[in-house]
N, C-alpha and C positions, 0 to 999 in steps of 0.2 A: 485132436491129435492127428498127425500126418502119418500115412502108411505108404509102404512100397507096394504098388499094385501091379508091378511087372517084375520079371526076373532081373536080379541085380546085374548079372553079366550082360543082359540085353541093354541095360542102361549104359554100361561101358562101351558096348559096340555102337550104340547110338551116338556116343561122343567120340568114337574111334580112338579111345585112350583108356587105359586101365585105371580109372579113377578110384576103384575100390581097393586097388593095391594088392590084390590076390595074385600070387605067382601062377595059379591055375586059370586065371582069367582067359577066356577064349580069344580076346582081342589080340593076344600075342601071335596067334596064328591066323586069325580072321580079321584083318584090319580093314573092315568095311562094315557098313551099317547092316542090321539084320533085315531079313525079308526073303521072299521066295524067288526074287529075280536076280539074286547074286550080288556081286560087288559093285552096285551102282553108286554107292556112296563115295567112291574114289573120284568121280567125275566132277568137273567144274572147279572154279576158283572162288573162294569165299570173299565177299565184300567186307568192308571195314565193319559194318554192322554185324555181319555173320561171324567175324572173328571175335567181336565183343560178346556176342550171344554165346558162342561156344566157350569162351573163357569163363563167362558167368555160370554156365551150366556145369562145366567141369568142376569148378570150385564148389558150387552148391551141392552137387551130387556126391562129391568126396566126403562130405559131412553127413551122409546118410539121408535121413528123411526130413530135413529142414524144408518147410514150405516156402513158397515164393514170398508170402506175406512176412514171414519171420526173417527170411534172408534180407529182404529190403529194409526191415526195421534195424537189422544189424548194420547195414550200410549207412543208414541215416545217423545211427549212433557214432559210427566211425567218422562221418563228416563233421558231426558236432564237436568231436574231441580235437584238441590241439595236436599239431604234428602232421606227419604224412598220412593221408587218408588210407592209402593202400596198406601201409604197415598197421594202422589202427584196425583195419578190417581183419587182417590176419590175427592180430592179437586178441580181438574179441572172439573170433571163431575158436582159437586155441584155448581160450579161457572157459569154454563150456565144460560142464561136468562130464558129459558123455565123451567129449573129445579127450579129456585128461585120462579117463578110465581106459580108453582105447590106446592112447600113446604110452601108458604105463604098462601095457601088455597084460592087463587083467582080463581082457576079453579078446577074441580073435578078429572081430570086425567092428566097424562103426555102428552097424545096424544092431549087433549084439549088445553094444554099450548102451544104446538107448533103452533096450528091453531090460537090461541088467539094472539100470537106474530106476526104471519104472516099477520094477518088482521089489523095490526097497532093500536092495542088497548093499547099499553104500551109505557111509557116514561121512559128513564133512564137519571137522572140528568137534567130533563126538555126537553130532545130531544127524538123525536119519534124513536124507534128502532124496525125493523121488521125482525130481524135475530135471530132465536131461539138459535143458538150456540154462540151468543154474550157473551163474557166473562165479568162477573161482577167483579169489584174490591171491596175490603173492603172499606166501606164508601159510595159506590154508592147508590143512592136513586132510587128505582123502583116505578113507580106510574101508576095505572090504569086510563086511560082517563075518563073524566066525562061521556061521552055518553056511554061508555062501562060498567059503574057501574050499569046500569039498565038492562043489559043482564040477562035473567033468569038463565042461567048457572052460572054466577058470583054470583048472589044473593043466589042461592042454595048452592054454594060451601062455601061462607063466613059464612052462617048460620049452615053449617054442623060441628058438634063437634066430628065426628068420628076420624079425624086426628089431632094429636097434632102438633103445629108449633115448629120446633126445636129451641133451644136457641141460635144458631149462626145467627138467623135472628131476626131483630127488626121490628115487624109488627104492623101497626095501622089499624085494621079492618074497622073502621069507615071511615077513609080517603082513605083506600085501598092503602096504601104505605108500602114499605118494604125496609129495609137496611141490607146489608150483614155486620154483625158485625165482623166476623172472618171467616177464612177458616176452615171448619170442618175436624175432623178426622173420621176414619171409625166408631168408637164407637158412634159418635155424630149423625150419619145419621139414621133416622127412616125407615130402610129397612123393607119390609114386610116379607122377608126371610133372612136367613143368607147368606151374600155375602162373597166371598173369593177372594179378589183382588190379593192376593199373588199367587193364582193358575192362574189368568189371566196373571200375569207377566211371570210366568213359561211357559205358552202357547205361548206367543209371543216371548220369548227369546230362543226358541228351536233352 
């Protein structure tokens, strides 16, 4: 299992972008890399490799604790599939169970979604699933278990109106169920920052 071993907001500052999507992220006021020597991260111009690396890190970090090995495996699956590889990559990432739980506003963060699934609080088509990377298919029904509906974190997330639910999900907030209506494209996904999956593909195809 992959764990976050550093502060989440420090990850955002390292990328100089609010990849976590939190409105309280300090990167909004401190748009430079962390460290005791001040805003040194603003200096210099990124090379093509640097731009590709940053694009890859921003996209990977947005999805929480996906390891490099798992992320590269998703990339290889995107390449294997027919169609545009960049769009395939986004579709595969958005089809993960933890991602769907987060997008449906059942939990406040992508990190919380992983923990929520691990603790067996979620059913897919009536069966308990505790694998965050479980791939949801179009038409699958995701449901929060009855006992988990009273968890303060869940109640707070459902009542929070700061995040809009994307239209490729059909969500019933009262029943706490969600259905993947279709596989989204890049433009459909409500990323907090501009993502460039084409640069991610260039990075891995070097």
